[in-house]
N, C-alpha and C positions, 0 to 999 in steps of 0.2 A: 220539665215535660218529657215524656217518653214516647218513642216511636215504635209502633208494633212491628213494622217491617224491618227494623234494624235494632232489635232489643238485645242488648249485649249482656254478658255475664255480670259485668260491673253494674249495669242497670238493674238486673235482677237482685243483686246483693243490696243495693241501695233501696230499692223498692221494698224488699223483704224487711229491712230494718225499720222502715217507716210503718209498715203494716203492723208489726209486732207492738208498736207503741200506741196504736189507735185505741186500745182498750183502756189505757191509763186515764183515770178520772171519770170514766163512764160509770153510770149507775145501773145499766141493764144491758143485756145482750142486744136488744133492739137498738140502743144508742150506739154501741160499738159497731154493729152491722151497718148502721146508717153512715157512720164515718168511713167504713170500708168501701161501700158502693160509691160514695161521693169522692173518695180518693181516686178510685179508678176513673170515674167520669171526668174529673178535673185534671188529672196528672198525665193522661194519655191523649195525645193530640194527632190530628190529621195534618201532616206537614203541608198539604196542598191548600187547605182551607183555614188552618190554625184553630179550627173548632175542635170539640172533643172527638176523639176517634170512635167513641161509642154513642150509639143512638140511645141505648138503654142498658143499665147495669142493675142487677138484682141479687138479693141475698135471701135464700130459702133455708128453712130448717124443718125437719120432720118433728112433729109434736103430737102427743096423745090428745085425742079429741076432748077427753074429760078435763084436761089441763089448759085448754084454750080459754080465752076470754068469752064472755057471753056473746059478744058481737061476732067473734070468729066462729063460734059454734053455730050461730044462726046462719052465717054465710055457708059453712060446710053443709048444714041441713038443706039449704036451697040447692047447692050443687048436687047433692045426692038425691034430693027429693024426699028425704026423711032423715030422722036421726040415725046414725050408725047403730047397728045391732050390738056392737061391742064398744064399750066406753073407751077402751084403750086403743081403738083404731088410730093408726098414724095418719096425720094430715100434713101434706107438704104446705108449709105455712110461709107466707111472704113476710119477712121481718123488715126489709128495707129496700128502697128503690130510688134510683136517680136517672134522669133522662132528658131528652130534648123537649118533650112536651110537659106542660105544667102538671097534667094529671099523672105523670109518671114519677112525681116527686113526693108522693105520699102513699103509703101502703093501703090506707083506707080508701083510696080512690080507685084501686084496681077493680075492674069489673069481673074478671074471671079467675084471679089467682091468689086471693087473700088466704084461702085455706082449702086445699084440694084433698078430699078424703081418699086415702089409698086403701080401699076396702079389701081388695083381693089382688092376687097376682094377675088374674085374668083381666081385671079392670085396668090395672096399671099398664098391662101389655097393649091395651087399646089407646093409650096415650103415647104415641111414638117418641116424643121428645123426652118425656120423663123416663120411660123404660130404657131408651137408648143411653141417656145420661147415666143411669144406674149401672147399666151393663158396661159402658165404656170406662167407668170408674174402676171396674173389675169386681163389682159386687153382684150377688144374687138378689133378685127382687125380694125374695122371701126373707133375706137377711135384713133388709131395710124395714119391711113390714113388721117383723117380729124378731128382733135381735136375740141371739142365744146368749144368755148371761155368762155361760161358760167360755164364750169366745170373745167377750167384749174387750179384754185386755189386748188380745192379738189384733182385733179390728181397729182399736183405737191407736195402736202404734204403727199401723201400716201406712205407707205412702201410696196414695191412689193415683191412677192414671187420670188424664183429663178427657173431657167430652169436647171434641173438636169437629166442627163442621166447616171445612175450609171454604166451601161454596154454598152459601145459604139459599141462593135462588134455586127454586124447584126441588129443594131437598125435602124428602119425605119426613125428615126428623125435625124440621122447623115449620110449625104451623103458621096460619094467618099470612100466607104468602101475599095475597092481594091487598089485605088490610094493613099489613105491617112491614113485611120484608121489602116489597117493591117500593112503596111510597117513601119509606124511611131510608132507603138505600143500604140496607143491611147486606154486607158482603160475606161475613163469617160469624160463627157463634163459638164461644169458648166457655166451658163450664169446668169448675174445679172445686174441690172440697175434701171432706173426709168424715170420719165417724168420731163423735165426741164420747167421753167416758160413760155418758148416760145411755149410749147406744143410738142416739139420734144422729141423723145425717145432716151436714151443712153443705150447701152448694151455692157458689157464686156463679152467676151466669151473665156473660158479657156479650152484647149484640153489637158487633163492630161494623163501622162504615168503611173500613179499609180491610183488605184481605189479611188474614193472620196466617203466616207460614207455619209449617210443622215445627220448625226449630224454636220459634217463639212460644208456641203452644206447649211444647215439652217443658219449658222452663217454669211454667205455671204450676207444675207439680210441687216445686219448692215453695212458691208463693202461697199455695194452699196451706202449708204447715204454718207459715207466718200469720196468715189470716186466722187460722184456728187458735193460735196462741192469744190473739187479741180478744176472742170471745170466750175462751176456756174458763175464766173465773166465774162466768155467769151460767155455766152449764146446769148446775144443780141449785141455782139460786134465782135471781131475778131475770126473767127472760124479756117480758114486755115492759115498756116504759110506763 
């Protein structure tokens, strides 16, 4: 079990090795992603309570609307109020989830995050957490919505920054303060990920019940690469289980 407040270089190396192996034997990106979120939920503990350090762990991937399952397309339609005008519209799609509540352990049970249409830069800018996550990664919103094929090789090889909200309470970048942050005791939020060869973004978001120091957050840049390796074989093949 790992301690977020005292996460060492040795811990990072050990954790990274484990993450890289989580794709072995998986038959889809969804299955590998599920293993990843459950690994974080089960392997990081609060030393005060010995329970998971995380209230909720989630794995998102951008995915073209036209390539979503029928159920996810219908969800995106409801979110948008209509079908997207462009079939290739990127949707921030929840691939896996694990958490303290039973409904947080199946992506199909998510009320508001199964497939979020990213229709325009203006619309994304109205979602503070999504826009800030993209920007803190060091990406332009436009790059996520419409990756330039000529830049994909460079984007895919780059190591990205982390999205880190050290104090989640009253943060403009963490929504649902009264419904989620306060009752669930969320102290910090950490997001990390990168760009796949397909041009799609992956992002793992961890909602922590213990404060995450800057030094720990910084080490998750490396863990992002390890997690990416676990799902990489499924980037242009089987995404959904």
